[in-house]
Residue, then its C-alpha position, 0 to 999 in steps of 0.5 A: m928223625a927220632t922215633t918212639d923206639d929211639p934209645g937216646k930218648y930214654r937216655n935223655y930222660l935219665r940225664y934229666g932225672i939225675c940233674a933234677v935229683a942233684v938240684m933238689v939236693g943242692l937246694k936242701y943243703g944250700f938252704d941249710f948252710g946259708n940259714q945257719i950262717s946268716g939267716p933265711l935270706m942267705g939261706v935262699v941265696g945259698a939254695l940257689n947257688g947250691a942248686l946251680f952248682c949241683a946241676l952243673i956238676s951232675d950234667f958234666i958227669a951225666d954227659r960223660f957216662l950217658p952221652s946223648g947221641e949227636r950232642g954227646r962227645k965222641p971218643r978220640 
């Protein structure tokens, strides 16, 4: 049972923050790229694709460096 002094709680907040920043970066650059190559509709598609890609990559990296207690990978 998690208490208010659980250090894993803050680690999860940090992971969520890292993923949120990565999603914002993916949205911005994905939209810019899609908008340049084919217009606003492709910009929206590129933004969604960029946000998804950045979220997956940042979650993988955050999971390696900030494992979240029971869910995190255990070293061999």
